[in-house]
C-alpha positions in Angstrom: 33.2 -7.9 18.5 31.1 -9.8 20.9 31.1 -9.1 24.7 33.9 -10.9 26.5 33.6 -12.1 30.1 36.0 -10.6 32.6 36.0 -13.9 34.5 39.0 -15.3 32.5 42.4 -14.0 33.4 43.4 -11.0 31.4 40.2 -10.9 29.3 38.7 -7.7 28.0 35.2 -6.5 28.9 33.3 -5.4 25.8 30.0 -4.8 27.6 30.7 -1.0 28.1 31.2 1.6 25.4 34.9 1.7 26.4 36.4 -1.9 26.2 38.7 -2.5 29.1 40.4 -5.0 31.4 40.4 -2.8 34.5 36.8 -3.1 35.7 36.0 0.4 34.4 32.3 -0.3 35.0 33.0 0.0 38.7 34.7 3.4 38.3 31.7 5.5 37.3 33.6 8.9 37.4 36.3 7.8 34.9 33.9 5.8 32.8 31.6 8.8 32.4 34.6 11.1 31.6 35.8 8.8 28.9 32.3 8.4 27.4 32.1 12.1 27.2 35.5 12.3 25.5 34.5 9.6 23.0 32.4 11.7 20.6 35.3 14.2 20.2 37.6 11.3 19.5 35.3 9.9 16.8 34.9 13.3 15.3 38.7 13.6 15.2 39.0 10.1 13.6 36.4 10.9 10.9 38.1 14.2 10.0 41.8 13.3 10.5 41.9 9.5 10.2 42.5 7.5 7.0 41.0 9.5 4.2 38.5 7.7 1.9 38.3 4.3 3.6 36.1 4.8 6.7 33.3 2.5 5.2 35.7 -0.2 4.1 35.8 -3.6 5.8 39.4 -4.1 7.0 40.8 -7.3 8.4 42.1 -6.0 11.7 43.2 -7.5 15.0 41.5 -6.4 18.2 42.8 -7.1 21.6 40.6 -9.5 23.5 43.1 -10.4 26.3 46.4 -9.5 27.8 47.6 -13.1 27.6 50.6 -13.0 25.3 49.6 -16.5 23.9 46.2 -15.3 22.6 45.7 -11.6 23.1 44.2 -10.7 19.6 41.3 -11.7 17.4 41.2 -11.0 13.7 38.1 -10.1 11.8 36.7 -7.6 9.3 35.7 -4.3 10.9 35.0 -0.8 9.6 37.6 1.5 11.3 35.1 3.9 12.9 33.5 0.9 14.6 36.9 -0.5 15.9 36.7 -1.1 19.6 39.4 1.1 21.0 39.9 0.3 24.7 41.8 0.7 27.9 44.2 -2.3 28.4 46.8 -2.6 31.1 49.3 -5.4 31.7 48.7 -7.5 34.8 49.4 -5.9 38.1 52.2 -7.3 40.2 51.3 -6.7 43.9 55.0 -7.0 44.9 56.4 -4.6 42.3 58.9 -2.1 43.6 60.4 1.2 42.3 63.6 -0.1 40.7 65.7 3.1 40.4 66.3 6.6 41.6 65.9 8.0 45.1 62.8 5.9 45.9 64.4 2.6 44.9 63.1 -0.2 47.0 59.7 1.4 47.8 56.5 -0.3 46.7 55.5 0.9 43.3 53.0 3.8 43.5 49.3 3.2 42.6 48.5 6.9 42.8 50.5 9.9 41.6 52.9 11.2 44.2 52.1 14.9 44.7 55.7 16.1 44.2 55.8 14.3 40.8 52.4 15.3 39.5 53.5 17.9 37.0 56.4 15.8 35.7 54.3 12.6 35.3 51.5 14.6 33.5 54.1 16.0 31.1 55.4 12.5 30.3 51.9 11.2 29.6 50.9 14.2 27.4 54.0 14.1 25.3 53.7 10.3 24.7 49.9 10.8 24.0 50.5 13.6 21.5 52.7 11.4 19.3 49.9 8.8 18.8 47.2 10.9 16.9 50.0 12.8 15.2 51.2 9.8 13.3 47.6 9.0 12.2 47.3 12.5 10.8 50.7 12.3 9.0 49.6 9.0 7.3 45.9 9.8 6.5 46.4 10.2 2.7 48.4 7.0 2.2 45.5 4.6 1.6 44.8 6.1 -1.8 48.2 5.1 -3.1 48.5 1.7 -1.3 50.7 -0.7 -3.3 48.5 -3.7 -2.3 45.6 -4.6 -0.1 48.0 -6.3 2.3 49.9 -3.0 2.7 46.7 -1.0 3.0 45.6 -3.3 5.8 48.9 -2.9 7.6 48.6 0.9 7.4 45.2 0.8 8.9 46.2 -1.6 11.6 49.0 0.8 12.6 46.5 3.7 12.5 43.9 2.1 14.8 46.5 0.9 17.3 48.0 4.4 17.4 44.4 5.5 18.2 44.2 2.9 21.0 47.5 4.1 22.4 46.0 7.6 22.5 43.2 6.1 24.5 45.7 4.5 26.9 47.3 7.9 27.7 43.9 9.7 27.9 42.8 7.1 30.5 45.8 8.0 32.7 45.0 11.7 32.3 41.3 11.2 33.3 42.0 8.7 36.1 44.9 10.3 37.8 45.2 14.0 37.0 41.7 15.5 37.6 40.7 18.8 35.9 44.2 19.3 34.5 44.1 15.8 33.0 40.8 16.4 31.4 42.0 19.6 29.8 45.1 17.9 28.5 43.1 15.1 27.1 41.0 17.6 25.2 44.2 19.3 23.9 45.3 16.0 22.4 42.4 16.3 20.0 42.9 19.9 19.2 46.5 19.9 18.0 47.3 18.9 14.4 50.4 17.5 12.7 52.1 20.3 10.8 49.5 23.0 11.8 51.1 26.5 11.9 49.1 27.5 14.9 48.6 24.3 16.9 51.3 21.9 15.8 52.1 18.6 17.5 54.6 18.8 20.4 57.6 17.0 18.8 59.2 18.0 15.5 59.3 14.7 13.7 55.5 14.4 14.2 55.0 17.6 12.2 56.8 16.3 9.1 54.8 15.1 6.1 54.6 11.4 5.1 54.2 11.9 1.4 54.8 8.3 0.1 54.9 4.7 1.2 58.7 4.5 1.4 58.5 7.4 3.9 55.8 5.4 5.8 58.0 2.3 6.0 61.0 4.4 7.1 58.8 6.1 9.7 57.5 2.9 11.1 61.0 1.4 11.2 62.9 4.4 12.7 60.3 6.6 14.4 58.2 3.8 15.9 61.4 2.3 17.1 62.0 5.5 19.1 58.5 4.9 20.4 59.5 1.5 21.5 62.5 2.9 23.4 60.4 5.5 25.1 57.7 3.0 26.0 60.3 0.6 27.4 61.7 3.5 29.6 58.2 4.5 30.8 57.4 0.8 31.4 60.1 1.0 34.1 58.2 3.8 35.9 57.6 3.6 39.6 54.1 4.9 38.9 52.6 1.5 38.3 49.6 2.4 36.1 52.0 4.0 33.7 54.2 1.0 33.7 51.3 -1.4 33.1 49.9 0.7 30.3 53.2 1.0 28.5 54.0 -2.7 28.8 50.8 -3.7 26.9 51.4 -0.9 24.3 54.7 -2.6 23.5 52.9 -5.7 22.6 51.1 -3.8 19.8 54.1 -1.7 18.9 56.1 -4.7 17.6 53.9 -5.0 14.6 54.4 -1.4 13.6 58.2 -1.9 13.4 57.6 -5.2 11.5 55.6 -3.2 8.9 58.5 -0.8 8.6 61.3 -3.2 8.4 59.7 -5.6 6.0 58.3 -2.8 3.9 61.7 -1.4 3.2 63.1 -4.9 2.8 60.5 -5.6 0.1 61.3 -2.4 -1.7 65.0 -3.3 -1.7 64.3 -6.8 -2.8 62.2 -5.7 -5.8 64.9 -3.2 -6.8 67.6 -5.9 -6.7 65.4 -8.3 -8.7 64.7 -5.7 -11.4 68.4 -4.7 -11.6 69.5 -8.4 -12.0 66.8 -9.1 -14.6 67.9 -6.0 -16.6 71.6 -6.8 -16.3 72.4 -3.6 -14.4 75.3 -4.1 -11.9 76.0 -0.5 -11.0 73.5 0.6 -8.3 74.6 4.2 -8.9 73.3 4.1 -12.5 70.3 5.8 -11.2 68.6 6.7 -14.4 68.7 3.2 -15.7 67.5 1.7 -12.4 64.6 4.2 -12.2 63.6 3.4 -15.7 62.7 0.0 -14.4 60.0 1.5 -12.2 61.8 0.7 -8.9 63.5 2.9 -6.3 67.2 3.0 -6.7 69.3 2.0 -3.6 71.1 5.4 -3.2 67.6 7.0 -2.8 66.6 4.4 -0.2 69.8 5.4 1.6 68.8 9.1 1.5 65.4 8.2 2.9 67.1 6.3 5.7 69.5 9.2 6.4 66.5 11.6 6.7 64.3 9.5 8.9 67.1 8.3 11.2 68.2 11.9 11.8 64.7 13.1 12.5 64.1 10.2 14.9 67.4 10.9 16.8 66.0 14.4 17.6 63.1 12.8 19.4 65.5 11.7 22.2 66.1 15.4 23.1 69.4 16.9 24.2 72.2 14.5 25.0 72.7 16.2 28.4 69.4 16.8 30.2 68.5 17.8 33.7 64.9 16.9 33.0 65.9 13.3 32.2 68.0 13.2 35.4 65.1 14.5 37.4 62.7 11.9 35.9 65.2 9.1 36.7 66.0 10.3 40.2 62.3 10.7 40.9 61.6 7.1 39.8 59.4 8.3 36.9 61.2 7.1 33.8 64.0 4.5 33.7 66.5 3.3 31.3 66.0 0.7 28.5 65.8 -2.7 30.2 66.5 -1.0 33.6 66.2 -4.2 35.7 68.7 -6.1 33.6 71.5 -3.4 34.1 74.0 -4.3 36.7 74.8 -1.1 38.6 73.5 0.8 41.6 70.4 2.2 39.7 71.1 5.5 41.4 73.9 6.9 39.1 75.1 9.4 41.7 78.8 9.0 40.8 78.7 7.1 37.4 80.0 8.5 34.2 78.8 7.9 30.6 80.6 8.8 27.3 78.8 11.5 25.3 79.6 12.7 21.8 79.8 16.5 21.8 80.7 19.4 19.7 83.6 21.1 21.7 85.8 23.9 20.5 84.9 23.2 16.9 85.6 19.5 17.1 83.5 16.4 17.5 84.7 14.6 20.7 83.7 11.9 23.1 83.4 13.4 26.6 82.8 11.7 29.9 79.7 13.2 31.5 77.7 12.3 34.7 75.5 9.3 33.7 72.5 10.8 35.4 72.4 13.8 33.0 73.4 11.6 30.0 70.4 9.3 30.2 69.0 10.6 26.8 72.4 9.8 25.2 72.4 6.2 26.7 68.8 5.6 25.5 69.8 6.9 22.0 72.8 4.6 22.0 70.5 1.7 22.7 68.3 2.9 19.9 71.1 3.1 17.4 72.2 -0.5 18.1 68.6 -1.6 17.6 68.3 0.2 14.3 71.7 -1.2 13.1 70.2 -4.7 13.5 67.5 -3.9 11.0 69.9 -2.3 8.6 72.1 -5.4 8.7 69.1 -7.5 7.7 68.3 -5.1 4.8 71.9 -5.5 3.6 71.6 -9.3 3.6 68.9 -8.9 0.9 71.2 -6.8 -1.2 74.1 -9.2 -0.6 72.0 -12.2 -1.5 71.2 -10.5 -4.8 74.9 -10.1 -5.6 74.8 -6.3 -5.8 77.7 -4.3 -4.4 76.0 -1.8 -2.2 75.5 -1.6 1.5 73.1 0.7 3.4 74.5 2.5 6.5 73.3 4.6 9.4 74.7 8.1 9.1 76.7 9.7 11.9 74.5 10.7 14.9 75.8 14.3 14.3 74.3 14.4 10.8 71.4 16.6 10.0 70.4 17.4 13.6 68.0 20.0 14.8 68.1 19.3 18.5 71.0 18.7 20.9 74.8 19.0 20.7 74.8 19.1 16.9 71.9 21.4 16.3 72.8 23.5 13.2 76.3 21.9 12.9 77.0 20.8 9.3 78.3 17.2 9.3 78.5 14.6 6.6 77.0 11.1 7.0 80.4 9.8 7.7 80.9 12.3 10.5 83.1 14.9 8.9 82.6 18.6 9.8 81.6 20.8 6.8 81.2 24.5 6.1 78.0 25.9 4.8 79.2 25.8 1.2 80.3 22.2 1.4 77.0 21.2 3.0 74.9 23.1 0.3 76.9 21.4 -2.4 76.4 17.9 -1.1 73.0 18.1 0.6 71.0 16.5 -2.2 73.5 13.6 -2.3 72.6 12.8 1.3 68.9 13.8 1.8 66.1 13.3 -0.7 65.8 16.2 -3.1 62.6 17.5 -4.7 63.4 15.5 -7.8 63.8 12.3 -5.7 60.5 13.0 -4.1 58.8 13.6 -7.4 60.2 10.3 -8.8 59.0 8.3 -5.7 55.6 10.0 -6.0 55.4 8.9 -9.6 55.6 5.3 -8.5 52.8 5.7 -5.9 50.1 4.3 -8.1 47.4 2.3 -6.2 47.3 -1.4 -6.7 44.1 -2.7 -5.1 43.6 -5.9 -7.0 43.5 -8.9 -4.8 46.8 -10.7 -4.7 48.6 -8.0 -6.8 51.4 -5.7 -5.8 52.8 -2.5 -7.2 55.8 -2.9 -9.4 58.2 -1.2 -7.0 57.7 -3.6 -4.1 57.8 -7.4 -3.7 55.1 -9.5 -2.2 55.5 -10.4 1.5 57.0 -13.8 2.4 54.0 -14.6 4.6 50.6 -13.0 5.1 48.8 -11.8 8.2 47.1 -14.2 10.5 48.3 -17.2 8.4 46.5 -15.8 5.4 48.0 -15.8 1.9 49.3 -12.9 0.0 46.2 -13.0 -2.2 43.8 -12.7 0.8 41.3 -9.8 0.5 42.7 -7.8 3.4 40.5 -4.8 2.7 37.0 -4.9 1.1 36.8 -1.5 -0.5 33.3 -0.1 -0.9 33.5 2.3 -3.8 30.9 5.0 -4.1 
């Protein structure tokens, strides 16, 4: 990547070790701190990043501007040489705090003292998810179903790395010694580690296969989108600007997930039609074709949807209320909501477990913010599921994927530990144990999917369990050499 002048609007300066669009060269304290953090990051990347492909040339996009019409450049780059940087959306000098007790004030350019601990917590939790997902996915390259998919995995990985940089910048710039210590901690925790796990449960789960990866990028990265949208509303302007640009990159991650699952579905339907199999529940016959049966795809969706719901936290949360009232974290699309943006008297319906029953209960909207955000998330997920079902419908197969009840398989919130079927029926322990493997992937399901995870690295070829994409990346064809693998 060549140096880019900062004279053009929104351009990124590549003349320093840390690419940025915020004149970092003029902030020697923060630049020095980030340069000192950089070697530790590279060490983390080399030990916990994509295993086995650090010397490969990958056709990646790199941000060169924050102009939405031309913000990225595509070129071959070795991942350890990727230019991770600090990129913030343009500053609006007239921006205001749009919600909470400080509504109407000018957006803050520095951290208000009374909100310091809360803001730091929000930054750290968001930052912790970014390296966690890289760690979860580090082994997947070895079983990539195509060079196209391998490239998409690595694009997601390097951008999660950049999102880590985005949060680390905020910590170094605005939180002093505490921020520096937190930034170091982000490199010390490890996904799934017994002693130093990542902060959120879903980011300590394994990602054992490519269907899991696609489900993760569809469901869990979509949670990331919702959280970033909420943080982009923040009255703390640097947080807002950081998250607004992160959302630009996040869209591709969800695209990878949705189209990856869709292509697996499409290939299964094609194979079933070619073999004359009409019953999607004839699992043995479908699996004998070397594709993933639709009921197992449903189980994977059940698992990843329920794990992602837990990321929203408890349905009723005083922390969420305090973040909102303080102007720190808003609602999804806050400025487009028509209400008083204070929520002092408003109510919101919350699904709860009350007296042994699942009931909708009116709760104060201020403490039900997590529930509202989760409801927005469920609607967004349903749109993707509807598009998957169109693929199945087009193939003429009688099967439809569904989102399970939000009470299903929960480990956090109102339904923690409550046994509920995907269609929302309460169960006892015996009923749950009997049906669990019908609803969540079993060890046998995992072993079958793993058996299909054979690498397909020949240019223009795709593994037998997944269809080729409709279009390539950067207007390239499906047979483009997206990754140049240098074998030892």
